[in-house]
Biotite code that builds the C-alpha atoms (Angstrom):
import biotite.structure as struc

atoms = struc.array([
    struc.Atom([-87.030, 84.492, 157.582], chain_id="A", res_id=1, res_name="MET", atom_name="CA", element="C"),
    struc.Atom([-86.164, 81.190, 155.792], chain_id="A", res_id=2, res_name="THR", atom_name="CA", element="C"),
    struc.Atom([-82.985, 80.905, 153.715], chain_id="A", res_id=3, res_name="ILE", atom_name="CA", element="C"),
    struc.Atom([-83.041, 78.896, 150.402], chain_id="A", res_id=4, res_name="ASN", atom_name="CA", element="C"),
    struc.Atom([-80.393, 76.322, 150.460], chain_id="A", res_id=5, res_name="PRO", atom_name="CA", element="C"),
    struc.Atom([-79.125, 77.513, 146.961], chain_id="A", res_id=6, res_name="THR", atom_name="CA", element="C"),
    struc.Atom([-78.643, 81.059, 148.458], chain_id="A", res_id=7, res_name="SER", atom_name="CA", element="C"),
    struc.Atom([-75.568, 79.660, 150.456], chain_id="A", res_id=8, res_name="ARG", atom_name="CA", element="C"),
    struc.Atom([-73.720, 78.092, 147.444], chain_id="A", res_id=9, res_name="ARG", atom_name="CA", element="C"),
    struc.Atom([-70.694, 80.036, 146.203], chain_id="A", res_id=10, res_name="ARG", atom_name="CA", element="C"),
    struc.Atom([-69.548, 80.256, 142.712], chain_id="A", res_id=11, res_name="SER", atom_name="CA", element="C"),
    struc.Atom([-65.989, 79.778, 141.682], chain_id="A", res_id=12, res_name="LEU", atom_name="CA", element="C"),
    struc.Atom([-65.125, 83.478, 142.392], chain_id="A", res_id=13, res_name="TYR", atom_name="CA", element="C"),
    struc.Atom([-66.737, 83.557, 145.839], chain_id="A", res_id=14, res_name="GLY", atom_name="CA", element="C"),
    struc.Atom([-70.207, 84.984, 144.862], chain_id="A", res_id=15, res_name="PHE", atom_name="CA", element="C"),
    struc.Atom([-73.281, 83.765, 146.031], chain_id="A", res_id=16, res_name="GLU", atom_name="CA", element="C"),
    struc.Atom([-75.405, 81.647, 143.618], chain_id="A", res_id=17, res_name="ILE", atom_name="CA", element="C"),
    struc.Atom([-78.885, 82.584, 144.385], chain_id="A", res_id=18, res_name="ARG", atom_name="CA", element="C"),
    struc.Atom([-80.644, 80.498, 141.468], chain_id="A", res_id=19, res_name="ASP", atom_name="CA", element="C"),
    struc.Atom([-79.748, 77.599, 139.180], chain_id="A", res_id=20, res_name="ASN", atom_name="CA", element="C"),
    struc.Atom([-77.672, 78.960, 136.177], chain_id="A", res_id=21, res_name="ASP", atom_name="CA", element="C"),
    struc.Atom([-79.961, 77.499, 133.352], chain_id="A", res_id=22, res_name="HIS", atom_name="CA", element="C"),
    struc.Atom([-77.214, 78.421, 130.864], chain_id="A", res_id=23, res_name="ARG", atom_name="CA", element="C"),
    struc.Atom([-75.312, 75.308, 132.152], chain_id="A", res_id=24, res_name="ARG", atom_name="CA", element="C"),
    struc.Atom([-76.343, 71.792, 131.841], chain_id="A", res_id=25, res_name="ASP", atom_name="CA", element="C"),
    struc.Atom([-76.050, 69.239, 134.941], chain_id="A", res_id=26, res_name="ASP", atom_name="CA", element="C"),
    struc.Atom([-72.440, 68.520, 134.177], chain_id="A", res_id=27, res_name="SER", atom_name="CA", element="C"),
    struc.Atom([-71.612, 72.249, 134.433], chain_id="A", res_id=28, res_name="GLY", atom_name="CA", element="C"),
    struc.Atom([-70.889, 72.833, 130.799], chain_id="A", res_id=29, res_name="ARG", atom_name="CA", element="C"),
    struc.Atom([-72.374, 76.054, 129.287], chain_id="A", res_id=30, res_name="LYS", atom_name="CA", element="C"),
    struc.Atom([-75.349, 75.520, 127.139], chain_id="A", res_id=31, res_name="THR", atom_name="CA", element="C"),
    struc.Atom([-76.828, 77.804, 124.471], chain_id="A", res_id=32, res_name="HIS", atom_name="CA", element="C"),
    struc.Atom([-80.257, 77.613, 122.738], chain_id="A", res_id=33, res_name="GLU", atom_name="CA", element="C"),
    struc.Atom([-79.057, 77.668, 119.117], chain_id="A", res_id=34, res_name="ILE", atom_name="CA", element="C"),
    struc.Atom([-82.361, 79.010, 117.861], chain_id="A", res_id=35, res_name="LYS", atom_name="CA", element="C"),
    struc.Atom([-82.117, 82.040, 120.070], chain_id="A", res_id=36, res_name="GLN", atom_name="CA", element="C"),
    struc.Atom([-78.489, 82.582, 119.206], chain_id="A", res_id=37, res_name="VAL", atom_name="CA", element="C"),
    struc.Atom([-79.145, 82.350, 115.561], chain_id="A", res_id=38, res_name="TRP", atom_name="CA", element="C"),
    struc.Atom([-82.171, 84.941, 115.817], chain_id="A", res_id=39, res_name="GLN", atom_name="CA", element="C"),
    struc.Atom([-79.915, 87.384, 117.725], chain_id="A", res_id=40, res_name="ARG", atom_name="CA", element="C"),
    struc.Atom([-77.377, 87.012, 115.130], chain_id="A", res_id=41, res_name="ASN", atom_name="CA", element="C"),
    struc.Atom([-79.621, 87.395, 112.380], chain_id="A", res_id=42, res_name="HIS", atom_name="CA", element="C"),
    struc.Atom([-81.085, 90.424, 113.875], chain_id="A", res_id=43, res_name="GLU", atom_name="CA", element="C"),
    struc.Atom([-77.417, 91.911, 114.262], chain_id="A", res_id=44, res_name="ILE", atom_name="CA", element="C"),
    struc.Atom([-76.947, 91.318, 110.730], chain_id="A", res_id=45, res_name="LEU", atom_name="CA", element="C"),
    struc.Atom([-80.411, 92.947, 109.766], chain_id="A", res_id=46, res_name="ARG", atom_name="CA", element="C"),
    struc.Atom([-79.682, 95.913, 111.863], chain_id="A", res_id=47, res_name="LEU", atom_name="CA", element="C"),
    struc.Atom([-76.127, 96.301, 110.172], chain_id="A", res_id=48, res_name="ALA", atom_name="CA", element="C"),
    struc.Atom([-77.588, 95.957, 106.698], chain_id="A", res_id=49, res_name="LEU", atom_name="CA", element="C"),
    struc.Atom([-79.890, 98.764, 107.622], chain_id="A", res_id=50, res_name="LEU", atom_name="CA", element="C"),
    struc.Atom([-76.862, 100.970, 108.443], chain_id="A", res_id=51, res_name="GLY", atom_name="CA", element="C"),
    struc.Atom([-76.898, 101.090, 112.113], chain_id="A", res_id=52, res_name="HIS", atom_name="CA", element="C"),
    struc.Atom([-73.621, 101.431, 114.137], chain_id="A", res_id=53, res_name="LYS", atom_name="CA", element="C"),
    struc.Atom([-72.315, 98.794, 116.288], chain_id="A", res_id=54, res_name="TYR", atom_name="CA", element="C"),
    struc.Atom([-72.951, 100.720, 119.453], chain_id="A", res_id=55, res_name="VAL", atom_name="CA", element="C"),
    struc.Atom([-76.514, 101.342, 118.277], chain_id="A", res_id=56, res_name="ASP", atom_name="CA", element="C"),
    struc.Atom([-77.142, 97.706, 117.585], chain_id="A", res_id=57, res_name="ILE", atom_name="CA", element="C"),
    struc.Atom([-75.784, 96.666, 120.814], chain_id="A", res_id=58, res_name="ALA", atom_name="CA", element="C"),
    struc.Atom([-77.898, 99.279, 122.742], chain_id="A", res_id=59, res_name="ALA", atom_name="CA", element="C"),
    struc.Atom([-81.089, 98.138, 120.872], chain_id="A", res_id=60, res_name="THR", atom_name="CA", element="C"),
    struc.Atom([-80.485, 94.414, 121.587], chain_id="A", res_id=61, res_name="LEU", atom_name="CA", element="C"),
    struc.Atom([-79.031, 94.660, 124.912], chain_id="A", res_id=62, res_name="GLY", atom_name="CA", element="C"),
    struc.Atom([-75.778, 93.205, 124.196], chain_id="A", res_id=63, res_name="ILE", atom_name="CA", element="C"),
    struc.Atom([-72.169, 94.266, 124.057], chain_id="A", res_id=64, res_name="SER", atom_name="CA", element="C"),
    struc.Atom([-70.654, 96.192, 121.186], chain_id="A", res_id=65, res_name="ALA", atom_name="CA", element="C"),
    struc.Atom([-67.980, 93.345, 121.201], chain_id="A", res_id=66, res_name="GLN", atom_name="CA", element="C"),
    struc.Atom([-70.684, 90.674, 120.710], chain_id="A", res_id=67, res_name="THR", atom_name="CA", element="C"),
    struc.Atom([-71.917, 92.774, 117.568], chain_id="A", res_id=68, res_name="VAL", atom_name="CA", element="C"),
    struc.Atom([-68.378, 93.046, 116.290], chain_id="A", res_id=69, res_name="SER", atom_name="CA", element="C"),
    struc.Atom([-67.826, 89.348, 116.754], chain_id="A", res_id=70, res_name="ASN", atom_name="CA", element="C"),
    struc.Atom([-70.909, 88.514, 114.864], chain_id="A", res_id=71, res_name="THR", atom_name="CA", element="C"),
    struc.Atom([-70.347, 90.763, 111.975], chain_id="A", res_id=72, res_name="LEU", atom_name="CA", element="C"),
    struc.Atom([-66.596, 90.052, 111.531], chain_id="A", res_id=73, res_name="ASN", atom_name="CA", element="C"),
    struc.Atom([-67.141, 86.161, 111.662], chain_id="A", res_id=74, res_name="SER", atom_name="CA", element="C"),
    struc.Atom([-66.682, 84.273, 108.459], chain_id="A", res_id=75, res_name="GLN", atom_name="CA", element="C"),
    struc.Atom([-70.447, 83.154, 108.595], chain_id="A", res_id=76, res_name="LEU", atom_name="CA", element="C"),
    struc.Atom([-71.512, 86.616, 109.459], chain_id="A", res_id=77, res_name="GLY", atom_name="CA", element="C"),
    struc.Atom([-69.567, 88.265, 106.696], chain_id="A", res_id=78, res_name="MET", atom_name="CA", element="C"),
    struc.Atom([-70.914, 85.703, 104.112], chain_id="A", res_id=79, res_name="GLU", atom_name="CA", element="C"),
    struc.Atom([-74.505, 86.033, 105.371], chain_id="A", res_id=80, res_name="LYS", atom_name="CA", element="C"),
    struc.Atom([-74.363, 90.008, 105.302], chain_id="A", res_id=81, res_name="LEU", atom_name="CA", element="C"),
    struc.Atom([-72.710, 89.762, 101.700], chain_id="A", res_id=82, res_name="SER", atom_name="CA", element="C"),
    struc.Atom([-75.703, 87.603, 100.671], chain_id="A", res_id=83, res_name="GLU", atom_name="CA", element="C"),
    struc.Atom([-78.194, 89.921, 102.329], chain_id="A", res_id=84, res_name="MET", atom_name="CA", element="C"),
    struc.Atom([-76.857, 93.017, 100.512], chain_id="A", res_id=85, res_name="ARG", atom_name="CA", element="C"),
    struc.Atom([-76.801, 91.172, 97.198], chain_id="A", res_id=86, res_name="ALA", atom_name="CA", element="C"),
    struc.Atom([-80.503, 90.302, 97.679], chain_id="A", res_id=87, res_name="LYS", atom_name="CA", element="C"),
    struc.Atom([-81.349, 94.008, 98.866], chain_id="A", res_id=88, res_name="ARG", atom_name="CA", element="C"),
    struc.Atom([-79.576, 95.210, 95.874], chain_id="A", res_id=89, res_name="ASP", atom_name="CA", element="C"),
    struc.Atom([-81.251, 92.924, 93.295], chain_id="A", res_id=90, res_name="ALA", atom_name="CA", element="C"),
    struc.Atom([-84.548, 93.919, 94.858], chain_id="A", res_id=91, res_name="ASP", atom_name="CA", element="C"),
    struc.Atom([-83.833, 97.631, 94.641], chain_id="A", res_id=92, res_name="SER", atom_name="CA", element="C"),
    struc.Atom([-83.000, 97.061, 90.865], chain_id="A", res_id=93, res_name="ILE", atom_name="CA", element="C"),
    struc.Atom([-86.248, 95.376, 90.326], chain_id="A", res_id=94, res_name="GLU", atom_name="CA", element="C"),
    struc.Atom([-88.152, 98.287, 91.981], chain_id="A", res_id=95, res_name="VAL", atom_name="CA", element="C"),
    struc.Atom([-86.295, 100.683, 89.892], chain_id="A", res_id=96, res_name="ALA", atom_name="CA", element="C"),
    struc.Atom([-87.189, 99.042, 86.905], chain_id="A", res_id=97, res_name="GLU", atom_name="CA", element="C"),
    struc.Atom([-90.839, 98.776, 87.732], chain_id="A", res_id=98, res_name="GLU", atom_name="CA", element="C"),
    struc.Atom([-90.865, 102.580, 88.528], chain_id="A", res_id=99, res_name="VAL", atom_name="CA", element="C"),
    struc.Atom([-89.053, 103.047, 85.226], chain_id="A", res_id=100, res_name="LYS", atom_name="CA", element="C"),
    struc.Atom([-91.916, 101.427, 83.472], chain_id="A", res_id=101, res_name="LYS", atom_name="CA", element="C"),
    struc.Atom([-94.560, 103.583, 85.236], chain_id="A", res_id=102, res_name="LEU", atom_name="CA", element="C"),
    struc.Atom([-92.730, 106.829, 84.875], chain_id="A", res_id=103, res_name="PHE", atom_name="CA", element="C"),
    struc.Atom([-93.977, 107.820, 81.473], chain_id="A", res_id=104, res_name="PRO", atom_name="CA", element="C"),
    struc.Atom([-97.507, 107.067, 82.271], chain_id="A", res_id=105, res_name="LYS", atom_name="CA", element="C"),
    struc.Atom([-97.268, 109.053, 85.624], chain_id="A", res_id=106, res_name="ALA", atom_name="CA", element="C"),
    struc.Atom([-95.923, 112.009, 83.669], chain_id="A", res_id=107, res_name="LEU", atom_name="CA", element="C"),
    struc.Atom([-98.734, 111.784, 81.140], chain_id="A", res_id=108, res_name="GLU", atom_name="CA", element="C"),
    struc.Atom([-101.181, 112.153, 84.253], chain_id="A", res_id=109, res_name="ILE", atom_name="CA", element="C"),
    struc.Atom([-99.255, 114.943, 85.605], chain_id="A", res_id=110, res_name="TYR", atom_name="CA", element="C"),
    struc.Atom([-99.291, 116.638, 82.250], chain_id="A", res_id=111, res_name="GLU", atom_name="CA", element="C"),
    struc.Atom([-103.126, 116.158, 82.007], chain_id="A", res_id=112, res_name="GLU", atom_name="CA", element="C"),
    struc.Atom([-103.485, 117.494, 85.554], chain_id="A", res_id=113, res_name="ILE", atom_name="CA", element="C"),
    struc.Atom([-101.224, 120.601, 85.250], chain_id="A", res_id=114, res_name="LEU", atom_name="CA", element="C"),
    struc.Atom([-102.513, 121.660, 81.799], chain_id="A", res_id=115, res_name="HIS", atom_name="CA", element="C"),
    struc.Atom([-106.280, 120.845, 82.386], chain_id="A", res_id=116, res_name="SER", atom_name="CA", element="C"),
    struc.Atom([-108.639, 123.979, 82.112], chain_id="A", res_id=117, res_name="ASP", atom_name="CA", element="C"),
    struc.Atom([-111.440, 121.941, 83.468], chain_id="A", res_id=118, res_name="SER", atom_name="CA", element="C"),
    struc.Atom([-113.348, 122.641, 86.682], chain_id="A", res_id=119, res_name="ASP", atom_name="CA", element="C"),
    struc.Atom([-113.014, 119.079, 87.615], chain_id="A", res_id=120, res_name="LYS", atom_name="CA", element="C"),
    struc.Atom([-109.298, 119.860, 88.797], chain_id="A", res_id=121, res_name="VAL", atom_name="CA", element="C"),
    struc.Atom([-108.850, 122.200, 91.500], chain_id="A", res_id=122, res_name="SER", atom_name="CA", element="C"),
    struc.Atom([-105.885, 124.590, 91.972], chain_id="A", res_id=123, res_name="PHE", atom_name="CA", element="C"),
    struc.Atom([-104.842, 122.533, 95.154], chain_id="A", res_id=124, res_name="GLU", atom_name="CA", element="C"),
    struc.Atom([-104.716, 119.272, 93.077], chain_id="A", res_id=125, res_name="LEU", atom_name="CA", element="C"),
    struc.Atom([-102.457, 121.079, 90.576], chain_id="A", res_id=126, res_name="LYS", atom_name="CA", element="C"),
    struc.Atom([-100.349, 122.519, 93.189], chain_id="A", res_id=127, res_name="LEU", atom_name="CA", element="C"),
    struc.Atom([-99.827, 119.016, 94.817], chain_id="A", res_id=128, res_name="LYS", atom_name="CA", element="C"),
    struc.Atom([-99.165, 117.433, 91.334], chain_id="A", res_id=129, res_name="ALA", atom_name="CA", element="C"),
    struc.Atom([-96.593, 120.251, 90.538], chain_id="A", res_id=130, res_name="ALA", atom_name="CA", element="C"),
    struc.Atom([-94.952, 119.893, 93.977], chain_id="A", res_id=131, res_name="ASN", atom_name="CA", element="C"),
    struc.Atom([-94.737, 116.193, 93.838], chain_id="A", res_id=132, res_name="ASN", atom_name="CA", element="C"),
    struc.Atom([-93.333, 116.411, 90.194], chain_id="A", res_id=133, res_name="VAL", atom_name="CA", element="C"),
    struc.Atom([-90.812, 119.027, 91.291], chain_id="A", res_id=134, res_name="LEU", atom_name="CA", element="C"),
    struc.Atom([-89.739, 117.912, 94.577], chain_id="A", res_id=135, res_name="MET", atom_name="CA", element="C"),
    struc.Atom([-90.085, 114.082, 94.813], chain_id="A", res_id=136, res_name="ASP", atom_name="CA", element="C"),
    struc.Atom([-89.439, 113.120, 91.250], chain_id="A", res_id=137, res_name="LEU", atom_name="CA", element="C"),
    struc.Atom([-87.192, 115.921, 90.405], chain_id="A", res_id=138, res_name="GLY", atom_name="CA", element="C"),
    struc.Atom([-84.992, 115.183, 93.544], chain_id="A", res_id=139, res_name="GLY", atom_name="CA", element="C"),
    struc.Atom([-85.401, 118.624, 95.077], chain_id="A", res_id=140, res_name="HIS", atom_name="CA", element="C"),
    struc.Atom([-87.193, 117.161, 98.097], chain_id="A", res_id=141, res_name="LYS", atom_name="CA", element="C"),
    struc.Atom([-86.097, 118.862, 101.494], chain_id="A", res_id=142, res_name="ALA", atom_name="CA", element="C"),
    struc.Atom([-84.189, 116.478, 103.665], chain_id="A", res_id=143, res_name="PRO", atom_name="CA", element="C"),
    struc.Atom([-86.263, 114.638, 106.060], chain_id="A", res_id=144, res_name="THR", atom_name="CA", element="C"),
    struc.Atom([-83.444, 113.874, 108.717], chain_id="A", res_id=145, res_name="LYS", atom_name="CA", element="C"),
    struc.Atom([-80.987, 116.377, 109.665], chain_id="A", res_id=146, res_name="ILE", atom_name="CA", element="C"),
    struc.Atom([-78.069, 115.136, 111.915], chain_id="A", res_id=147, res_name="GLN", atom_name="CA", element="C"),
    struc.Atom([-75.845, 117.795, 113.693], chain_id="A", res_id=148, res_name="GLY", atom_name="CA", element="C"),
    struc.Atom([-72.942, 117.665, 116.029], chain_id="A", res_id=149, res_name="GLN", atom_name="CA", element="C"),
    struc.Atom([-72.577, 120.641, 118.405], chain_id="A", res_id=150, res_name="PHE", atom_name="CA", element="C"),
    struc.Atom([-69.634, 121.701, 120.355], chain_id="A", res_id=151, res_name="VAL", atom_name="CA", element="C"),
    struc.Atom([-69.737, 124.040, 123.407], chain_id="A", res_id=152, res_name="HIS", atom_name="CA", element="C"),
    struc.Atom([-67.025, 126.192, 124.636], chain_id="A", res_id=153, res_name="GLY", atom_name="CA", element="C"),
    struc.Atom([-66.463, 129.379, 126.674], chain_id="A", res_id=154, res_name="HIS", atom_name="CA", element="C"),
    struc.Atom([-64.947, 132.177, 124.543], chain_id="A", res_id=155, res_name="LEU", atom_name="CA", element="C"),
    struc.Atom([-63.440, 135.599, 125.707], chain_id="A", res_id=156, res_name="THR", atom_name="CA", element="C"),
    struc.Atom([-64.179, 138.893, 124.066], chain_id="A", res_id=157, res_name="ALA", atom_name="CA", element="C"),
    struc.Atom([-60.743, 138.811, 122.628], chain_id="A", res_id=158, res_name="ASP", atom_name="CA", element="C"),
    struc.Atom([-61.301, 135.176, 121.160], chain_id="A", res_id=159, res_name="ASP", atom_name="CA", element="C"),
    struc.Atom([-64.603, 136.520, 119.515], chain_id="A", res_id=160, res_name="LEU", atom_name="CA", element="C"),
    struc.Atom([-62.807, 139.417, 117.942], chain_id="A", res_id=161, res_name="ASN", atom_name="CA", element="C"),
    struc.Atom([-60.123, 137.038, 116.506], chain_id="A", res_id=162, res_name="VAL", atom_name="CA", element="C"),
    struc.Atom([-62.811, 134.736, 115.060], chain_id="A", res_id=163, res_name="ILE", atom_name="CA", element="C"),
    struc.Atom([-64.681, 137.833, 113.475], chain_id="A", res_id=164, res_name="LYS", atom_name="CA", element="C"),
    struc.Atom([-61.474, 139.042, 111.986], chain_id="A", res_id=165, res_name="GLU", atom_name="CA", element="C"),
    struc.Atom([-60.569, 135.687, 110.544], chain_id="A", res_id=166, res_name="ARG", atom_name="CA", element="C"),
    struc.Atom([-64.119, 135.580, 109.016], chain_id="A", res_id=167, res_name="GLY", atom_name="CA", element="C"),
    struc.Atom([-63.912, 138.923, 107.466], chain_id="A", res_id=168, res_name="LYS", atom_name="CA", element="C"),
    struc.Atom([-60.376, 138.259, 106.112], chain_id="A", res_id=169, res_name="GLU", atom_name="CA", element="C"),
    struc.Atom([-61.725, 134.963, 104.521], chain_id="A", res_id=170, res_name="ALA", atom_name="CA", element="C"),
    struc.Atom([-64.885, 136.640, 103.210], chain_id="A", res_id=171, res_name="ALA", atom_name="CA", element="C"),
    struc.Atom([-62.611, 139.438, 101.732], chain_id="A", res_id=172, res_name="LYS", atom_name="CA", element="C"),
    struc.Atom([-60.261, 137.104, 99.977], chain_id="A", res_id=173, res_name="ALA", atom_name="CA", element="C"),
    struc.Atom([-63.165, 135.374, 98.295], chain_id="A", res_id=174, res_name="ARG", atom_name="CA", element="C"),
    struc.Atom([-64.676, 138.673, 97.130], chain_id="A", res_id=175, res_name="GLY", atom_name="CA", element="C"),
    struc.Atom([-67.831, 138.162, 99.431], chain_id="A", res_id=176, res_name="LEU", atom_name="CA", element="C"),
    struc.Atom([-67.146, 141.211, 101.532], chain_id="A", res_id=177, res_name="LEU", atom_name="CA", element="C"),
    struc.Atom([-66.602, 144.678, 100.542], chain_id="A", res_id=178, res_name="VAL", atom_name="CA", element="C"),
    struc.Atom([-65.279, 147.206, 103.228], chain_id="A", res_id=179, res_name="ILE", atom_name="CA", element="C"),
    struc.Atom([-66.019, 150.873, 102.674], chain_id="A", res_id=180, res_name="GLU", atom_name="CA", element="C"),
    struc.Atom([-62.555, 151.975, 103.878], chain_id="A", res_id=181, res_name="ALA", atom_name="CA", element="C"),
    struc.Atom([-61.074, 149.647, 101.055], chain_id="A", res_id=182, res_name="ASP", atom_name="CA", element="C"),
    struc.Atom([-63.260, 151.312, 98.398], chain_id="A", res_id=183, res_name="ILE", atom_name="CA", element="C"),
    struc.Atom([-62.253, 154.775, 99.573], chain_id="A", res_id=184, res_name="GLU", atom_name="CA", element="C"),
    struc.Atom([-58.514, 153.653, 99.367], chain_id="A", res_id=185, res_name="ASP", atom_name="CA", element="C"),
    struc.Atom([-59.033, 152.495, 95.804], chain_id="A", res_id=186, res_name="GLN", atom_name="CA", element="C"),
    struc.Atom([-60.755, 155.607, 94.855], chain_id="A", res_id=187, res_name="GLU", atom_name="CA", element="C"),
    struc.Atom([-57.994, 157.913, 96.263], chain_id="A", res_id=188, res_name="ASN", atom_name="CA", element="C"),
    struc.Atom([-55.241, 155.934, 94.412], chain_id="A", res_id=189, res_name="THR", atom_name="CA", element="C"),
])
């Protein structure tokens, strides 16, 4: 077995250096590929703009959460993120204005479909149109993403009875629960 001469070198902290460290130049100074650093920082800003958490951004990009925090809290990062948010908001306003222009025409088409007695328009198309108007445009669409947090615990029978009693008292106080014994007591008095 031959040993590569670079594997015998040791770093400042005593670790073996197996390969040349390409992050440093010949004089030993740390170097960075500016284009790669800027692309990473831009990706951090883009993911933050989309609403991702620091830890999620770090996991996605394979970097530390501290690096994400440093990028987002730097003066340049905050300025760039502010610019990106302003552009996003301006784009959203433009899209909303375009939708507002098309809305009356779309409602006319829906009216025509829903009130048409012709055989050209099937019941399924009318149902889809009605659902689209009611759910999507009316703002009654079911949530597409449900996020929950769960807690796990071990309860005794006594703990469960205490919880049940507290629930009954709360429901009774709000008038949501009527107990037959209470009705009988009121009738007798």
